[in-house]
SEKOL-80996 format. One record per residue (C-alpha): y, x, z; residue in one letter. Coordinates in steps of 0.25 Angstrom, whole numbers, padded with zeros to 4 digits, always signed. Each point is the difference from the previous one (the first is absolute). Layout:
BEGIN
YXZA ...
END
This chain:
BEGIN
-0089+0079-0057M -0007+0010-0009D +0011+0002-0010N +0013-0008+0004P +0012+0002-0010W +0010-0003+0011L +0003+0008+0013T +0010-0006+0010I +0005+0011+0009I +0009-0001+0012G +0009+0012+0001I +0009+0004+0012G +0013+0008+0001E -0008+0013+0001D -0004-0002-0015G -0012+0007-0006L -0003+0008+0012S -0003-0013+0008G -0010-0005-0011L -0015+0001+0001S -0008+0008-0010E -0004-0012-0007A +0014-0005-0002S +0005+0013-0005R -0012+0000-0010K +0004-0014-0005A +0014+0004-0002L -0004+0012-0008A -0009-0008-0009D +0009-0012-0002A +0006-0003-0014E +0011-0009+0007T +0006+0000+0014I +0007-0012+0004F +0009-0001+0013G +0014+0000+0005G +0010+0011-0004E -0002+0006+0014R -0015-0001-0001H -0001+0007-0014L +0009+0011+0006A -0009+0002+0012L -0012+0001-0009A +0007+0009-0010D -0005-0010-0011A +0009+0006-0011G -0001-0006-0014A -0012-0008+0004R +0008-0008+0010G +0004-0014-0003R +0010-0007+0010P -0004-0015+0003W +0007-0010-0008P +0011-0008+0006V -0004-0011+0004P -0014+0004+0003F -0010-0003-0010D -0015+0004+0002A -0002-0002-0015G +0005+0014-0003A -0012+0006+0008V -0010-0010-0006L +0005+0005-0014D -0006+0013+0004C -0014-0006+0002R -0011+0010-0003G +0008+0012+0001R +0002+0009+0012A +0012-0006+0007T +0006+0002+0014V +0009-0009+0008V +0008+0006+0011L +0005-0008+0012A +0005+0003+0014S -0010+0002+0011G -0011-0010+0000D +0001-0008-0014P -0007-0012+0006F +0009-0003+0012W +0013-0006-0006H -0003+0008-0012G -0003-0001-0015V -0015+0002+0002G -0004-0014+0002S +0008-0005-0011R -0007+0009-0010L -0014-0002+0006A +0001-0015-0001E +0001+0002-0015R -0011+0010-0002L -0015+0000+0002E -0006+0008+0012N -0005+0012-0009G +0013+0002-0007E +0008+0006+0012W -0001+0009+0012I +0010+0002+0011A +0004+0012+0009H +0010-0005+0010P +0008+0009+0009A +0006-0004+0014P +0009-0012-0002S +0014+0000+0004T -0004-0009+0012F -0010+0010+0005S +0010+0011-0001L +0011-0008+0006A -0008-0004+0012A -0005+0014+0002S +0014+0005+0001R +0005-0011+0009L -0013+0000+0009G -0002-0015-0003W -0015-0005+0000P -0001-0005-0014L -0010-0011+0004E +0011-0006+0008A +0011+0002-0009T +0005-0011-0011I +0000+0006-0014C +0009-0007-0010L +0003+0003-0015G +0015-0004-0001L +0003+0008-0012H -0002-0012-0009T +0000-0011+0010A +0011-0007+0008P +0004+0004+0014F -0004-0014+0005E -0015+0005-0001R +0004+0006+0014L +0003-0013+0007L -0014-0003+0005L -0001+0014+0006H +0014+0001+0007L -0003+0000+0015A +0005+0009+0011D -0008+0013+0000G -0007-0002-0013E -0001+0013-0009R +0001-0002-0015I -0001+0010-0011L +0007-0005-0013C -0001+0006-0014L +0014-0001-0006V +0006+0002-0014R +0011+0010+0004D +0011+0004+0009G +0008-0013-0004R -0011-0009+0004A -0001+0007+0014A +0015-0003+0002I -0002-0015-0004E -0012-0001+0009L +0008+0005+0012A +0011-0010-0003E -0011-0011-0002W -0006+0003+0014L +0014+0001+0007T +0004-0013-0006A -0012-0007+0006R +0002+0005+0014G -0009+0013-0001W +0011+0010-0001G -0005+0008+0012S -0013+0003-0007S -0003+0015-0001K -0001+0004-0015L -0006+0013-0006W +0003+0004-0014T -0012+0008-0006L +0001+0009-0013K -0009+0009-0007A -0011-0001+0010L -0010+0011-0001G +0009+0010-0008G +0010+0011+0003P +0011-0010-0001R -0005-0009+0010E +0010-0008+0009S -0001-0010+0011I +0013-0004+0007I +0001-0011+0011Q +0012-0010+0000Y +0003-0014+0006C +0000-0011-0010A +0014-0005+0003D +0006+0014-0001A -0007+0005-0013Y +0009+0003-0011A -0010+0009-0008G +0001+0006-0014D -0002-0010-0012P -0005+0011-0008A -0010+0005+0009A -0014+0001-0005A -0007-0007+0012L -0015-0004-0001V +0000-0008+0013A +0007-0006+0012V -0006-0001+0014A +0004-0010+0009L -0002-0002+0015E +0005-0014+0002V +0010-0004+0011R +0005-0013+0003G -0003-0014+0005A -0007-0012-0008G -0008+0001-0012G -0007-0010-0008L -0010-0008+0009P -0015+0001-0005R -0003-0014+0005S -0001-0012-0010A +0013-0009+0000G +0012+0008-0002L +0014-0006+0003A +0005-0010-0010D +0013+0007-0001D -0006+0013-0005L -0002-0007-0013F +0009-0005-0011V -0002-0015-0002H +0007-0013-0003D -0008-0008+0011G -0013+0000-0008Q -0008+0009+0008I -0013-0001+0009T +0006+0001+0013K -0004+0011+0010R -0010-0008+0009P -0007-0007-0012M +0000+0013-0008R -0007+0007+0012A -0010-0011+0000L -0002+0000-0015A -0002+0015+0000L -0010-0001+0011S -0009-0008-0009V +0003+0007-0013L -0005+0012+0008A +0007+0011-0009P -0009+0013-0002R +0003+0013-0007Q +0000-0001-0015G -0002-0015-0001E +0008-0009-0009R +0007-0013+0004L +0005-0011-0009W +0013-0006+0007D +0002-0013-0008I +0014-0006+0002G +0004+0013+0007A +0014-0004+0003G +0006+0013+0007A -0013+0007-0002G -0001+0002+0015S -0015-0002+0000I -0002+0010-0011S +0009+0010+0007I -0008+0000+0013E -0013+0000-0008W +0005+0013-0007A +0004+0006+0013L -0014-0001+0004H -0005+0008-0012G -0003-0011-0010G +0006-0004-0013T +0006-0013-0003A +0004-0009-0012I +0011-0009+0003A +0001-0012-0009V +0014-0007+0001E +0005-0010-0010A +0015+0002+0003R +0007+0012-0005E +0010+0002+0012D -0012+0000+0010R -0008+0009-0009A +0013+0010+0001A -0001-0002+0015N -0014+0004+0000I +0003+0013-0007R +0012+0003+0009K -0009-0002+0012N -0011+0009-0006A +0010+0011-0003D +0006-0001+0014A -0014+0001+0007F -0005+0012-0009G -0011-0008-0006V +0005-0003-0014S -0012+0008-0006H -0010-0009+0007R +0006-0014-0004I +0001-0006-0014T +0009-0012-0002V -0004-0010-0010I +0011-0010-0004E -0008-0013-0003G -0006-0012+0005T -0014-0002+0005A -0011-0002-0005P +0005+0004-0014A +0005+0013+0005A -0014+0004+0006L -0009+0001-0012S +0002+0014-0003S +0001+0006+0014L -0010+0010+0005P -0009-0007+0011P +0005+0000+0014P -0008+0002+0014Q +0010-0011+0006A +0009-0011-0004V +0012-0006+0007F +0006-0013-0004V +0012-0003+0009G +0004-0013-0006G -0002-0009-0012G -0015+0000+0000L -0006-0011-0008D -0014-0004-0005A +0002+0007-0014A +0005+0013+0006L -0011+0000+0010F -0011-0002-0011D +0006+0011-0009R +0002+0010+0012V -0014-0003+0005W -0006+0002-0013G +0006+0014-0002L -0003+0005+0014L -0012+0009+0002P -0010-0002+0010E +0004+0004+0014S +0015-0001-0003A +0009-0007+0010R +0009-0011-0002L +0011-0005+0010A +0009-0012-0003A +0012-0006+0008H +0003-0015-0001A +0012-0007+0005V +0000-0013-0008T -0009-0012+0003I -0006+0001-0014E -0003+0015+0001T -0006-0002+0014E -0009-0011-0006A -0005+0009-0011L -0003+0012+0010V -0007-0009+0009S -0009-0005-0012E -0002+0015-0004L -0004+0004+0014H -0011-0011-0001R -0005+0005-0013R +0002+0015+0001C -0001+0003+0015G +0009+0010+0006G +0010-0002+0012E +0010-0011+0001L +0012+0001+0010M +0012-0008+0003R +0011+0009+0005I +0012-0005+0008E +0011+0009+0005I +0013-0003+0008A +0011+0009+0002H +0010-0001+0012A +0014-0004-0004G +0013-0006+0006S +0001-0014+0005L +0013-0002+0006G +0001+0008+0012R -0015+0002+0000Y -0011+0005-0009R -0011-0008-0006A -0012+0003-0010F +0003-0003-0014E -0013-0002-0008P -0002+0006-0013A -0007-0008-0011R -0015+0001+0002P -0008+0008-0010V -0015-0002-0003V -0007+0013-0003Q -0013+0000-0008W -0007+0013-0002C -0014+0002-0006V -0009+0011-0006T -0006-0003-0013K -0015+0000+0001G +0000-0001+0015S -0010-0012+0000G +0010-0011-0002G -0001-0010-0012G +0006+0002-0013Q 
END
């Protein structure tokens, strides 16, 4: 970085006095200084200051390419900040960054919380449902929030879901002369909608929370009966083996339960569903579980809907597998990708049996019975058997 034209500076509530010599020099040399109104005031940007366009548009900064330019952000620009959004559109030699302590670091140091054991979330532009996976008794969470109104809505959201006894701290102007940290109980928090908060800290109190195991209860999902039931879903996920950052194709997704659980394990999913009403259910479920940013819903019929999709690391076909669909999917799969299919009809059982002979993998017949009433007694009622075939492409089987 011999001569970068862009300097990304993290600035705190202590303004210029808290900046390094390199940061102050970059500000002094800059032709243009971008930032929020608060950042520009803290840096005394004057006539060179340009407030961020609303909605945010990095193009305004890129238009200054080749001229000395500064971007101001709160704390560490690369932790829920603007830094990464700019860097991904620039060559390495074009920019340099001077971060300050992040809001998370300042908040943890004030509360005495070990940052490595504290969950840090940016909720200023994300739904509160992103919290769902982390809500458990005793968990400590730091959340960036949009404003005072958002803090009130967060407290109401927690209370409505049974977490109202959680401790809640509002944090404002951390690191500056107007710093304020006040503790409340979530169900008693009224707050000031106009407060210029930067973060909310939570020490979660309550029972329950979302289980981390595969096979969530069916009644957690919106569905019309077309859903991979809990036991079968758990078995499917065990062979699909979700991993952080991997992509799933969920073909004939129904309620999207496989996609939802895959996303909860850290992956992304493309749910392909032919029916409009079921595609709407998938979107509702993705919103409710806080994973809408990880799931793309495609309304269409496979295999036609698959042609332009990015390649997956795993594919699930919950029903409707036929030879044409298999041939298309198999041809699109990269080496080492995993495929799992469930068959409930005699015809599909015959197909997966032949595919198992040709391509290898594991073929398993699953029969489950649930206890139910039989007069004055109880008896096991068998569910329809399911045949599960799973295979990894390139694992040594035939083609």
